PLY file of the C-alpha trace (Angstrom):
ply
format ascii 1.0
element vertex 267
property float x
property float y
property float z
element edge 266
property int vertex1
property int vertex2
end_header
-3.56 25.64 29.99
-1.55 23.13 30.84
1.95 21.58 29.15
2.27 18.31 30.85
2.95 15.92 28.36
0.75 13.27 27.49
1.12 9.81 28.68
1.25 6.87 26.57
-2.85 5.99 27.85
-3.41 9.81 27.24
-2.58 9.44 23.60
-3.98 5.82 22.89
-7.31 7.11 24.35
-8.13 9.33 20.74
-8.05 12.75 22.55
-6.09 15.09 20.16
-2.94 17.41 21.63
-3.99 20.25 23.74
-2.53 22.68 21.42
-3.91 22.31 17.50
-3.07 24.09 14.42
-5.21 26.85 12.86
-8.85 25.96 11.83
-9.38 27.79 8.63
-11.63 27.95 5.24
-11.42 25.65 2.38
-9.32 28.39 0.77
-7.27 29.12 3.19
-6.63 25.79 3.49
-6.12 25.51 -0.65
-3.51 28.53 0.00
-1.27 26.70 2.77
-1.47 23.30 0.90
0.07 25.01 -2.27
3.12 26.33 -0.42
3.79 23.20 0.91
3.54 21.52 -2.50
5.73 24.07 -3.38
8.67 23.04 -0.96
7.57 19.64 -1.45
8.29 19.89 -5.26
11.97 21.64 -4.41
12.73 18.62 -2.18
11.70 16.43 -4.92
14.07 18.09 -7.46
16.89 17.90 -4.68
16.68 14.03 -4.37
16.08 13.53 -8.40
19.45 15.39 -8.24
21.02 13.29 -5.24
20.17 10.00 -7.13
21.49 10.96 -10.59
24.66 11.82 -8.79
24.55 8.34 -6.90
24.60 6.61 -10.08
27.92 8.58 -11.23
29.65 7.11 -7.71
32.38 5.06 -8.51
32.14 0.82 -8.58
34.24 -1.25 -6.18
35.15 -4.85 -7.90
34.76 -7.78 -5.39
36.72 -10.22 -6.15
36.34 -12.43 -2.90
34.67 -15.69 -3.39
31.98 -15.36 -1.10
29.40 -18.40 -0.54
25.93 -18.29 0.97
23.10 -21.24 1.61
20.00 -21.40 -0.13
17.22 -23.57 -0.60
18.86 -25.27 -3.49
22.46 -25.64 -1.86
25.63 -23.57 -1.48
25.69 -20.04 -4.34
28.23 -17.87 -4.65
27.41 -14.22 -5.05
27.20 -14.09 -8.90
24.52 -16.64 -8.54
22.49 -14.08 -6.44
21.36 -12.21 -9.36
19.44 -14.35 -10.66
20.25 -14.06 -13.78
19.62 -10.22 -14.03
22.06 -7.15 -14.28
21.88 -5.97 -10.92
21.50 -6.96 -7.29
20.43 -5.79 -3.91
21.18 -7.59 -0.55
19.50 -6.59 2.54
21.51 -7.88 5.74
18.72 -9.10 8.49
19.22 -10.23 11.76
18.13 -13.14 12.10
20.04 -15.72 14.06
21.34 -17.08 17.69
21.62 -14.07 19.62
19.35 -11.36 18.15
16.26 -10.77 20.24
13.22 -12.86 19.20
15.28 -15.80 18.53
14.13 -18.50 17.07
10.75 -17.09 17.23
11.27 -14.32 15.62
13.73 -11.93 13.48
15.01 -8.47 14.84
11.74 -6.48 15.43
13.73 -3.60 13.24
14.57 -6.00 9.91
11.08 -7.71 10.53
9.23 -4.25 9.90
11.48 -3.48 7.10
10.54 -7.03 5.52
7.00 -6.41 6.11
7.23 -3.53 3.66
8.54 -5.58 0.85
6.59 -4.49 -2.16
5.72 -7.35 -5.03
9.43 -7.89 -6.43
7.85 -8.37 -10.36
8.65 -5.19 -10.62
11.79 -4.41 -9.63
12.52 -7.65 -11.67
11.50 -6.30 -14.75
13.64 -3.55 -14.32
16.56 -6.24 -14.33
17.21 -6.16 -10.72
17.12 -8.58 -7.97
16.27 -8.49 -4.31
17.56 -10.89 -1.69
17.73 -11.02 1.89
20.74 -12.81 4.23
21.09 -13.91 7.92
22.81 -16.43 9.72
20.14 -18.51 10.44
20.54 -22.26 8.24
18.14 -22.30 5.74
15.49 -24.51 7.45
14.66 -21.65 10.11
14.92 -18.99 7.59
11.81 -21.27 5.43
9.82 -21.27 8.53
10.12 -17.70 9.93
9.31 -17.05 5.77
5.94 -18.97 6.18
5.12 -17.64 9.75
5.35 -13.92 8.55
4.48 -14.06 5.18
7.89 -13.04 3.87
7.66 -15.67 0.79
8.17 -13.32 -1.48
11.40 -12.90 -0.94
14.39 -14.63 -1.79
16.03 -15.62 1.54
20.40 -17.21 2.10
22.21 -18.01 4.82
25.87 -16.03 5.38
28.54 -18.88 5.69
31.57 -16.35 5.68
32.47 -12.66 6.32
30.11 -10.73 3.61
28.32 -9.09 6.27
31.91 -7.86 8.17
33.38 -6.91 5.06
30.16 -5.00 3.46
29.77 -2.96 6.64
26.38 -5.13 7.91
27.88 -7.01 10.11
26.94 -5.07 13.24
23.79 -3.41 11.79
21.15 -3.60 8.92
21.70 -2.16 5.83
21.42 -2.54 1.61
24.14 -3.10 -0.59
23.83 -2.69 -4.46
25.89 -4.63 -7.05
26.12 -5.01 -10.59
27.89 -7.09 -13.39
29.53 -7.56 -15.92
29.68 -11.00 -17.50
30.58 -12.61 -14.14
32.89 -9.44 -12.74
30.64 -7.89 -9.58
30.77 -4.52 -8.63
29.38 -3.09 -5.47
27.28 0.54 -6.33
26.33 1.77 -3.31
24.99 1.36 0.80
21.91 2.50 1.99
21.70 1.66 6.01
20.96 3.31 9.28
17.71 5.82 8.88
17.80 5.35 5.21
16.52 1.74 5.59
13.40 3.33 6.60
12.37 3.80 3.24
13.16 1.08 1.68
10.57 -1.33 0.37
8.99 0.17 -2.58
10.07 -0.39 -6.28
11.16 3.11 -6.35
13.40 3.31 -3.08
14.95 -0.25 -4.89
15.52 1.21 -8.00
16.34 4.61 -7.10
19.79 3.03 -5.36
20.92 1.21 -8.31
23.22 2.12 -10.78
20.65 1.68 -13.39
18.50 3.59 -11.75
14.26 3.63 -13.03
15.82 3.48 -16.77
13.31 6.33 -17.76
14.24 9.11 -19.81
13.54 11.71 -17.89
16.15 11.06 -15.04
19.64 12.37 -15.77
21.98 9.27 -16.25
25.47 8.71 -17.43
25.25 8.52 -21.33
24.80 4.68 -22.32
22.59 3.74 -19.57
19.43 1.99 -20.76
16.15 4.51 -20.60
12.50 4.37 -21.94
9.73 6.09 -21.47
8.19 6.67 -17.90
5.26 4.61 -17.31
5.14 2.61 -20.23
6.77 -0.43 -18.84
4.73 -0.81 -16.09
2.56 -4.26 -16.12
0.25 -6.16 -13.66
2.13 -8.09 -11.26
1.75 -11.37 -13.05
1.86 -9.93 -16.56
5.46 -9.09 -17.00
7.29 -10.63 -20.45
11.11 -10.16 -21.02
11.44 -7.51 -23.94
7.58 -7.52 -24.93
6.44 -4.25 -26.43
4.35 -2.19 -24.12
0.87 -2.77 -24.35
-0.32 -0.23 -26.79
-3.75 0.82 -24.59
-2.04 1.09 -21.17
0.65 3.70 -23.69
-2.51 5.60 -24.45
-3.44 5.65 -20.66
-0.44 6.75 -19.47
0.27 9.31 -21.49
-3.13 10.79 -21.18
-2.58 10.55 -17.37
0.75 11.94 -17.84
-0.51 15.16 -19.76
-3.51 15.32 -17.14
-0.89 16.07 -14.33
1.31 18.45 -16.42
-1.64 20.73 -16.32
-2.85 20.41 -13.26
0.65 21.53 -11.93
0.51 24.01 -13.94
-2.79 25.15 -12.51
-1.27 25.24 -8.90
1.15 27.86 -9.85
-1.55 30.35 -10.63
0 1
1 2
2 3
3 4
4 5
5 6
6 7
7 8
8 9
9 10
10 11
11 12
12 13
13 14
14 15
15 16
16 17
17 18
18 19
19 20
20 21
21 22
22 23
23 24
24 25
25 26
26 27
27 28
28 29
29 30
30 31
31 32
32 33
33 34
34 35
35 36
36 37
37 38
38 39
39 40
40 41
41 42
42 43
43 44
44 45
45 46
46 47
47 48
48 49
49 50
50 51
51 52
52 53
53 54
54 55
55 56
56 57
57 58
58 59
59 60
60 61
61 62
62 63
63 64
64 65
65 66
66 67
67 68
68 69
69 70
70 71
71 72
72 73
73 74
74 75
75 76
76 77
77 78
78 79
79 80
80 81
81 82
82 83
83 84
84 85
85 86
86 87
87 88
88 89
89 90
90 91
91 92
92 93
93 94
94 95
95 96
96 97
97 98
98 99
99 100
100 101
101 102
102 103
103 104
104 105
105 106
106 107
107 108
108 109
109 110
110 111
111 112
112 113
113 114
114 115
115 116
116 117
117 118
118 119
119 120
120 121
121 122
122 123
123 124
124 125
125 126
126 127
127 128
128 129
129 130
130 131
131 132
132 133
133 134
134 135
135 136
136 137
137 138
138 139
139 140
140 141
141 142
142 143
143 144
144 145
145 146
146 147
147 148
148 149
149 150
150 151
151 152
152 153
153 154
154 155
155 156
156 157
157 158
158 159
159 160
160 161
161 162
162 163
163 164
164 165
165 166
166 167
167 168
168 169
169 170
170 171
171 172
172 173
173 174
174 175
175 176
176 177
177 178
178 179
179 180
180 181
181 182
182 183
183 184
184 185
185 186
186 187
187 188
188 189
189 190
190 191
191 192
192 193
193 194
194 195
195 196
196 197
197 198
198 199
199 200
200 201
201 202
202 203
203 204
204 205
205 206
206 207
207 208
208 209
209 210
210 211
211 212
212 213
213 214
214 215
215 216
216 217
217 218
218 219
219 220
220 221
221 222
222 223
223 224
224 225
225 226
226 227
227 228
228 229
229 230
230 231
231 232
232 233
233 234
234 235
235 236
236 237
237 238
238 239
239 240
240 241
241 242
242 243
243 244
244 245
245 246
246 247
247 248
248 249
249 250
250 251
251 252
252 253
253 254
254 255
255 256
256 257
257 258
258 259
259 260
260 261
261 262
262 263
263 264
264 265
265 266
């Protein structure tokens, strides 16, 4: 059998690789799947422990008066929180000198932007996401409309914010929290770490307060509540409203069913 690598043309033709995994019965497949599931559960527990450690990272106070241009004029870093407790700032490359300008942002940054989920859910956890670039606001408004990114708040860098927070040459997410008007940097995700960003959970897991659910290992006094019950339709969040009792009952039943199912996997 030839070991010659497939060309791009061969791959796109829909032909399978010459060497396939074993083809097995349903019972054999399920046994193999349970082995993998056990490994995935261990990986998830390890990740939960890592994220818990992240929530105990030291904070760095931000004292420099950074400024950004937005749709309504010039604002400071504190203003980017938009009244919420936590802030995630992604440095996207859309500006002169970047491949794609002026018709597109950086290919990689554009792919990251395409992954951004409905932000109502992280907003409900007192968290704001914004993008920042060096392009003027008129160009940012144009590219947002063209690419379907209207849901992403996007500001123009005016100073050394990107260089100071290690995203001057490459993309990255910086997380912040505030106490009154005192702002603190809490974490940075960049490089391949950005590949998984875009979901509700990837954003919340990089913040100091996390998902704010009771199962998380968080420092004493951190806000925490029951998992699932805070979820809502993206157009139905009301600040400080009690959870919908019908959804609470449904989520409790689903949680119990999942626990029973997981028990059966171990037998």
